[in-house]
N, C-alpha and C positions, 0 to 999 in steps of 0.2 A: 517570690516571680524570678525565675532566671534573666540575666540582663546578656547574656553570652552564649552564642548557642555555633557549632558547626553545621545546623539545617535550623529553619523556621518553618515547622509544617501550619498550614491555615485551611483548617479546616478539619472538624473533628467525625467525621462519617465515614462510613466505609473504608471509602480508596484513604483518605487522611491516614486513618488507623493503621493501616493497611502499610503505609510508606512509611508512617514513623516506627514501624514496629521491622522493616526491612531493614531501614539504616540503622538500627542498632542492631541487628542482626550479622551484619557486615561488617561491626565494628564502630560505628558512628554511635556513641552513648552518651554525648552532649548535644542531643538532640532536644528540641520541644514544639508540640503540635499545642496550637490556639485555636478555640473552638469560642464562637461567640454568645452560641447556649450550651445546651445540654448534647454530648455525642448522641449521635443518630438524625438529631435534627435537620430537614429537609426532606432529603428524597429516599433516602436509606431508609428510615422507620417504617414508612409503608410501604415495601417493595415486595411484591411477588416473592423475592427472592429465588427462583429455580436455577438449579444450576446445573450446565450441560458441559457436552469437551467437544464436540467434533465442530470444523469452522469450516467455510469452503478457503482460507489462508491457513496454509500448512505453520508455519510458526505462532499466530494465533490457534489453533488447537494445542499446540504442543502446551502453551502457560494456560490455557483453561485446564488441562487435564492437571499442571502442576497446581493449579490453585482447588481444585475438584481433593486433590489427596492430600493438600495440606491442612484444610479443617479437621480434620482427627488428628494430627498431629498437634495440631494448635490448643483442641480437648488437652490432650494428656501433657502437654507439657506447662500450660495456664493454669490446670484446674476449673477453666472457664468453659460451657457447655455451649457449644455453634447451634446445638439442635438441627444436626445432621439426620437425614432421611433418606435413602437412596434407596427406595422399592426399583427404581429402572424407569426406562421410559420408553415408550415405542411411538418409533416415526413413520410416519405413512405416505403411501405418496399413492394418491389417485389419481396422477398423468404421468405419461410417461416421461416426461422432461425431470419429473421429481423424481421419476423411478434412477432416474442416470442420475440425476443427482446424488442421492442414498448412494447408489451402486458404487460412484467415484468416495465418497465418506467410506465404505466399508474398506475398500482397497485400500485407504489413505489410512484407517485405524490400522489394516493386518501391518501394514511398515512401518509404521509406529509401535507396535504392539497394546494397542489402544483393546478396548474392549467393545465390540459394535460390531452387528451382525443381526443378518436376515435369519427372520422366524418364520415359522407357516401360521394360517390363520388361525388351526389349531392352538398350536403355541400361545399365541396372544390371546385367544378366548381362558387360555385356561390362567391367563397373567392378570385377565381386566374380563370377567365372566359377563361385567355389565355395558361394553361396548358392542359395536357388532362393525363388523369386517367388509362386508361385503359386497362391497365399492371399490375396494380399495386393492392397488395392480401389486406390492409390494410392503413387506413391513420390516425396520430395523428395529434389534433392542440396543440399549445402552443399560447395560446393568447398575450405572454409577450412576447414573443420572437419579436427580431430586428435587430435594431444598433443604433450603436452611431455617435458620431464624434470623433474620434481619441484625437486632439489637444484640444477641449471643456472639454474632464472628466477630461484629465494633468491638462488643468489650472482650471480645478474647484478643485480637490486634495488640488492642489497651493493654492487656494486662500481662501479654506478651512482651511490648514494648516496656515498661514499666519495671518488670522484672530485669531486664536489660539495663538500666540505667535510666531511660529517655522520662520529660519528664509531659504531662497533661493540663492545660489551664485552660478548666470551661468558664464560660460566662466573662469570656476575654476578648469583644470584638476587635479589631483588628481595624485602623483608622488611618494607617499612612505607613508605606512601606518607600523609603530613599536609597538612592545608588547611590553609594562612596566613593572619593577618586581610588579608592586602588581596590575596588571591583565587589565590595564587600557592601551589604546593607542595614539600614535601620528600622526595624521594622514597629512600628507606634503604634501602640495601646494605651487602654486606657486606665492600665495597672504599670503601667511603664515601659520603656522601649528595651528593644532584644539588638544587641548586634549580630548580627551575622556570617555566616557563608555563602550559606543559601537558603534561597526562597521559594519556597514550593507554591505553588496555589492550586490545592487539592480541593474547590468551593462548594464545588459543586452547584445547585443552584445561584450561587454568587460569585461564580468564576468568571463573568462577566466583571461586576461589581469590583472584586477584589484586583481582576489586574488593570482595569480604571485605574487604582492607585496610584501603577507603574507608569501608567500612561501608554496600555496596550489596549488593543480593542479584539478581542476574540470571537470568532462565527458560531455563533453558541445562540439558542433559542429553547426555553420550557415551553413546553406543554402540558394539556391535561391528558390524562391517564388513566383508564378503569379497571376495574374487576371488581368482582363481586365472590364471596362463600356464602354457601348456602344452609340453611337447616340444617339438623340431623337426619340422614336418608338412612331406613331403616337396612336398606340391602348393604349398602356398604359399611355401617356398623356391626352386622352378621357374618361379614365373612372376617372377621377377627385375623386382618392383616392390613396391611398398608397397600393401595392398589396403584401399577407405575404409572405415572404422567403420560400426557398421548400430547403427542406433537404434529396437529395435523395443519399442515403450512399453509396447504390446500387450502381448507376451509378457514381461515384465518383468526382463529383464535389457539390460546392456548389452555390447557386441562390439568389440573388436579386434586387426589384428596387435600384434607384441610379439617385435621380431627375425623371426625363424622362424618363431614359433609363434602361437598366441591369447591375448588376454586375454579372460574372460568373467567377470564381475560383476555381482549382485544382490542387489537389496531385497528378500526375503524378509519373508514374513506371520510366521515362527515368530524373530524379533526378540528382541534379549537387551541390556539397557540396562549399562553399565558408569559405577564410578564412583558411584553412585546418592548417596554421601555424602560425597562431594569427591574431586576428583583425586588420587591419589601423586603429592607431589611425587617423588618418587625416579625417576621415570617418564619415558624416553626414549626410545630405539631401539625402543622392546622390541614386541613382539605376542601376540595371545593362542594359543590353540592351533587348531588346524584344527577345523569342524567344518561339510563340505562337507556331509555328508547333510541341516542346512540347507535350503542352495540347490538342491540337485536335482533338484525341481520345477521350477525356473527354468533351471540348467542343460540338462537335459532338450530344454525349447524352444528354447535358443540350437542347442544338437546340431541340430535338428530341421531349422531356418534355416540353417545349415552346417553337412553332415552329417560333414565329414572331420574338425570337431573331437572328433565321438565317438570315433574311431581315437587318436585321441595321448594320450599319458602326461602325469600333471600333474607337472612343472617347480618348480612350488613356488606355497605358499599363502601369502596376504596377508589377517589376519585381526588388524586393527587397529580402534582408535576413531577416532567423528569425534562434533563435538559439534554438537546442533541448538537450534534455536530452535522455539515452539510451533508456527509456519506453514513453517517450515527455510527464513526470509529473515535475514539479517544483523539480530546485533543489533548497533546501530551511531546515533553519532550523540551531544553533549555529553548529560550526563545533566542534566534542566532544574534538580533539585536542587542541582546543585554546579556550584562554577565552576571552568572551564577541565578537565573532568577527560571525554576521549572515548573512546568503547567502540569496536571492531570486532571483533566476534569471532561464533562462532556461523557461520560459513561453509562452506556445501558446496560447491556448484559452483568452486570459490575458485581455483581456474586457470582460468576461463572469467571473474571477475568480479575477479582481482586488483587489474590495473591501475588497473579502472573507479573500485572503492573508496578506491586509496591518492591516484585524484588529486580524488574528491570529497571525502576525509576533509581532505586539503590544504586546499583549496579554503574547508572549512569553518571551519578552526582560522583562515586566515591572512586570506582578504576576508570570513569573517562569514556567511557562505551557500556550499551547494554551490548549481550554474548550471542545476542539473535538480532538479524536484520527484520525489523519491525517499523519501517517506513509506513505500513498502510496507518499507521497513530500516531508518526510526527507530523506535529504543528508544523511543520517545514515544508509540507505537499499545500496549504494556502499561503497566499498574499492577500497585499490589499485590496485586491482585486475582488477577493469574497467579501464582498458588503454585505450589510442588512438586507438588502432586496435580496441578493444570492442566497446568504443564507436562510432565508423565511421560501422560499421558495422550495429549497434542495430541501428542506427538514421536512415541513408537508410531502414532499413527496415522498424518502423516504420512510417519515410515519404511517402513512398508506400503503405502501406498500414493504413492508418492514418484513411480513412472511413470504414474498415474492421471490422468485427461483433472478438470482441476481448473475445473467450465463458472462461466457465467457466473451470477451471484448463489445460487452454490449455498453450502449452511449444513451443514457437518458436526457430528455431535456429540456429538464424544470432547470430554470433559473440561468436558461443561456440564448444569446451568448451575452459571454461575462465580457472578455477581453475579445477583441478584430482589429485583423488588421487590411491597410486599405484594399487589397484583393479580393476579398468576404464575396461582397456581391458580384462581383465578376466570376466569383470559382461556384458563385451558388446558381447563377444563369448557364455552366456551364455543368452542371448537372451533379455538383460538388455535394458526397456526403462527408459533415464532417466529426469528427472526434474535441476531445477537451484534456488538453494539456496546461496546465497549470494556468489555464485561466481561458489559454486561446484556441479560438479556433482554428481547426486547421482538420486538412482535407486528407481523408479516411480512403472513399475511394469515387470513381467516376460514374455514376451512373448513365442510361441514356437519356431520361427526362429529367428535368429540375423536380425538386420537390422529392424524387422521392425520397420512400420511407424505408430505413435500413428493417430487417427483421431480425428475428433475436431467436438462439437456440444452444443444442451442445453436438446437433449438428450442423455440415454444410449449408451456410443462407444464400440471402440471395445478391450475396455480393460475393460469391466465390468467384465465380464464371467471371465479369468481371475485370476483377482483381487479374484473375488470370490472361486475361487479354493485353491489363496491364503489364504486368511482367516480362509477356513473350513478345512485346512491342520493345520495350527498352531492353531486353536480351538482344532482339534480334534488329533493333535499330535504335532508336534514343527517345530517351524518357526525360520528364522536369518536374522534378519533387521541390514540394515547397518545404522546406527547410526551419522556419523562421519561428517555429518552437525552439528550435536548440538554444542554449545559452549561450549570451555574447559578452565576453570581459574584454575590456582595455584597460591595459598599462601602461603607464608613461611616465619618463623622469629618467635622472639618471641611477637610479636605484634598483631601474624592473626587470631587468637581466638578474640583478643578487635575486632581491625577493622571492624570484619565478626559480628560480635554481635551488632556492634554499625549501620551496615549498613542495615542489612534485620532485619524483624519483629519476626519471629520465634526464638526459643532458640536455636545458635549455639550446635551441637554435642563438649562434652567435653569428652570422651572417644574414644582412635583409635577401629573405625571397626562400630562406629555410623555415620549412616546418616539423614538428615531431611528434609522435604519440607519446603520452604517458601516462601513465597511472597515476593515482593519490590514493598516499597509505595511511590507511585506519588505526587507528588507535593501540589496535591489539593485533596492527600487522597485517591487516585485511587488505581489500580494496576498497576506498570510503567513493572511488572515482577515476574515470578516463575520461584526458582533453586531448587535443588539438591544439597546438602553441605554434603558433607563425612568428616572427621578428617581420614586422613591416613598414619597419624605419629607424634610425638612430633613436635610442631609448625609446624604442614605441611596442608592443605586443597587441594580439590578440590570442585570446583562448576561448574555447569554442566546449562547451562541456551540456551533460543533458539536462534539459529544458526545466523537467519536475526534480531535478534538483538544484535548481539554485538559489533557495534559500539554505538549505540542507547542507552544501558545497560552502556557505559562508559560516558557518561556524570552524570549517578548516583554515579556511582563510586568516579569519581573523587568530588563528594560532600562529602566524609567522605575522611578528611586526613587518609595517610598512616602511620603508628606508625613510631620510627627509627628500625632501623633493621628487617626492617620486608620488604618484598617483591610481588609485583601481578603482577601474568605475562598471558599475552592471551594465552593459548597452543595448541588452536584450528590447526595449523598450525601443528604441530610434533603428536597431540593425532588423532587415527583411533578410531575407537567405533563397537560395534554389541552389539544389545537383544537378545540372544535366549529365547524365548518362547514358552510356550503351555503346554500340560500336560506333555508329556515327557521329556522338556527341562532339568531336572536334569538328564535325562538319557544320555541324548545327550551328555551335560558337563564332568559327572562322566566318562565316557569313554575315555575321555583327561584329565582327571587331579586326582592325588591322595589326594586334599584334599578335606575335607569330609562336602558333600554341603546337607546332612539333615538336614530336618527342625528344628532338635535340635540343629544339629553346628551351623545352617546360616540362620539367620532366617529373615524374609520380615523387609527393612530399615535398614540392616546388610551390612556391608561391608568388603573384605579381602583381600592383596595382595598375588593371589596363580597363581601357572604355569597351562596353555593352551596349550597342545602339542604342549611345552615346552616354551611356550610364556608368558612372565612374564605378568601379567594382573592385574588392580584392577577390582575386580568383586563385583558388588553393585547390592542388592537383591531385583530389584524395576523393573517395566513392567510398560510401556505406552500401551501396548494394556491391560489392565486389567485379565493379567491370569502370571502363574505362571512362573517368569522369571530371567533370571539376566545380567545386562549389563556389560560388558568386555571393557574396558579401553585398548589400548597396546599401544606400538611406533608405529606411521606411518610405521616406515622399514619394522616392523612384518606384516604389512595389509593384505596380500597375503596368507603369511603361515598358522595366524587363519584361517582366513573365508574357507581356502581348506580345513584344519580340521574340522574347526565345521559344512563343511556340507559335507563331506563326514561320519562324526558320525551322524548329522541330518539324512543324508537318509536312513539309516540306520534303524530307526523310522518312518521312513514315513513322515519325515520334505523334508524342501529343502528351497532356498532362497523367502524370502517375502519383498515388496516393500511398499513406502510410501506411495502408494494408499488404498492398504491391511493396512498398520496402521491407516489411519484417519477412515477407516470404525470402526474397533478392539476399538479405545480408543470415537467413537461416540455412539459406543453400550454400554460402560461403564457409558459415562456424562461423561469423561474427556474433561476440554476447553485448549485451545490452546492458546499460546500469539501469538496479533496479530489478532486474530477470538476473543476468548469469553474473554478473558485477555487482557487491557489496561488502561491508565491511566483515561479512561474516564467513564470506569465502578466501583463501588464501592467495595472493600473486599466484605460487608454483599448481595451482589445482586450473588457473584458469588460463593458465599459458601465458600471464603479465611478466613473467619473472625474466624474460630477456628484456625486458624495457627498463630494469632496474640499474642503477649504473653505482657498485658500492664503494667508489674511488670519490666521492660525493656527498657531503650532508643533503639530508632531507628531512621532511616531517614524519617524525615516526620511525625513524630510520633502526634505534633501538628495538624496536616493536618486531620490526620486520627483521632483525638479524635473531631473533629469539627464535623464530619460527622458521628461518628462511631452508634449514638444512632438512627439517621436518618434513617424512613424506607426506605425499599429498593423501589426505586423508579421501577425497574424492577428488574422481579426472572430469572437468568438461568435457565431456562427446557426444558427436552425433549423430544420430539411429537414422536410419530409415526404417518404417510401419509401412504393414500390410494393412490398411485401414481405407476404407471406401466409400464410407458416408459422413465419416470425423476425422477431422485432423486433431493432435494434441494439442493444445494453449498453454499448457502450465502449469503445474502443480499435481499431476498423474505420477502415481509410484510404477516404478520399472524392477519385476523380478526374474529370478534365473525361472528356467521350465520347472524344477522342482521346490518351487515355491521362496525360495529365499531373497529377502529383500538386496536387492543391489542401487538404488538409484533413484530418482524420481527429473521429472521434466522442468525444466525453466521455461521454454519457450518451445512453441510449433507451429508449424504451416505446411500447410502443401505447398511444396518444389516445384511449381508449373513450368519451369525449363530443363528440369532433371526428369521429371516426369516420375514422380516422388511423393508419401507423405513422410517427413523428416520432423524431429524431434531434436532438439538439444537441452541437454541436458547431466546433472551430475552421476556418475557412475563411481562405487565403488572397486578400484584398480584390483582388489585381491580378491574381488569374486569375478569379477567380469574382466576383458580384454577384446579390444577392435577383434572384430570378426566373429565374436562367439553373440550365439542370439537368445534374447534374453522376450521377456513380456511388455508390454505398455497398455498401463489402464485407462485406454481412452474409452466412454464411456459409461465405468465402472468394468466394463471388458476386457479382457486377454484379450490384445491383439500382438501380433507375431513381429519383432523383429529384430534387425542385427545391428550390431555397433560397428560405425565404419571408420576406418583406417586413417579416412583424412575425408574433408567435404566434399561433396559432390560435384560441386562447379569449383571448375578452370582452380585445381588446389595446388598448383605452382604459380598461381599469382599471373600467368601470362594476361591474361585480357585486365588485369588492372593497371598494369605498367605497358603494355599495350606491345608486346609479344605478337606479331600476326602469324607466328606459324601453330599457337595454341588452338586445341581445341575443345570444348567445355568434355567433361567427364558424365556419363550417363550411367545413373543407376540402375543396377541389374536387379 
């Protein structure tokens, strides 16, 4: 067995073998995979192995299509059959919301040049004459949909990896993973130790146990899952061809041909956890006892769709384990707190995603970063707050709602609250409806009555009018926004300036009371983040960034060595914050503070330590609303006291509490981007308008990568559009076309602009196809909506309100 390797992959299932193959494909040939039993042991061998291309997340759609196209290439490359069957898939909509979802996916498919389109009932019956579609509103067809052979695909990855020089050791359990002082690892097995630069946890059902060897806890929980295959059905056998699969997600089952019978599976409401205290180490090609009664309601709906299924006997039942994350997406990426430890586990649609997971994993380890923004999979989206209780509650929710529509802006209640601030109960009594951000409960909007339940859908919901009142209140008077979900970092010591200046691309303030906005540059030269940095005292800075990116950004912070006598603290847990904004925000604050808040004394992008209602605060003259405003940061223990005083004062001036939904509308009116939507490593600074904040006369993290793309013309340009929409607004992900059907861009954020009277969208537009002033089509609800690309933000494009230039009037969209 090898004693040294560039990477050791632990786990010989589908995903582990794909990662091994892609590492070798990208040039790392000195890699080894360790499997405790036989390849495919665990959840791979018994999978239904369906494949499909479309996903609500655009980048996941892209890598799923990469995966589907890879299997036939693998067969040619290795000679190992993957058992690829692609008779197509029929996607059915029984409800209006499902129709909206499918039509949006059809528009996205057209944007990306993928094969997914609407067909008639008659065409569907020609493809699947054994089904009935009388109750169906809309049918989409994916010609490339189908299924593969689980073992065949896994063995093909393994064969391809071996051909490229990789090694595989079966029946070789890993018993230890020890981090070395230089960041390398010793992987210990019964056959000997392997010294490696990278450890890859692809342990699948044993992902938790493998992680525990390195002192890591992953938010994962296995469940049982059942499907069954019928005996031969004469009507199926006599067709002489393979039937397309049926994706009737409103019916909550999946359905496809298997041999001359049918395969039916379901995600039932009466689900079962398994291995809550750890996956047995001797589990391999094992199954659980059959329990078809649990899924019988789903099966009945399936047999109503294809009646001949009810006439057939059951040939075999598969009741096997699957391992889930709290949101059913992969737990993927390098662990921020460790050197060179990579996870890829918790994958549910593995046969649709295995190729993409392998490719992007190899890119991250070899090239330093994946080509796409895949934060939806990044394990950094969870922290210690995602404990066993939270994970189990979420897993039960995502399992039992596997085929439910996950609407834009939807907030599910399972497992919550996980983390709350002192003002939480007070806000609840005020009618607050909360969202979840990095575990924190934070205000989304304020209803007229406490305990109001938010509705969900693709069209405007019950929060649309209340959010409008909040926006208009702030624009006309003042609003108080809880921003305690922002990430806060405190850097102290003699090397504080030096460290920050080497980290970020803008110049770091050198005078106390000065602040700057700055991008953080990614490994490929894109935008890894955006921060506000404030010098608060000699050798002390506060840095504020995206709350949900706290662990993600830790990877970049660790790329710059902290100087001696310098400390870096994640202070988010102990700091609370409010943004007081609007034309009367100065009056609201001046009523509570003896500090001079006049424009001359406290200018835009300045800061000061002041007292507000007797509470010590760091006040920063900045506002994400685009209006006059201050951010106030205080000790969490003072949050209720400060909030109460701010609201009492705001009411004197016609103001009040404002939530995150209103903040989204306000920042979109101003054309401000947001991390995870407009800003990610996938986009270049010159494409998002942040290149003006990059100073090339200094050193900063990944400067060479930025210089390599600096003079390249923007591939796309971040733009703002006014859309003719009346019942729904863009939310993100909607494709944009020219009037002649040419793909031109996609929406990243959208909202109604209440203070400018227009439905707005921010997104990326190809400058070679469309320019400001051009009319385009935005596909909201999967339908074409006329829009115009604006030359400037519709609200206060000159920034007069932000800087308190009294002569300004907000622009109005025509």
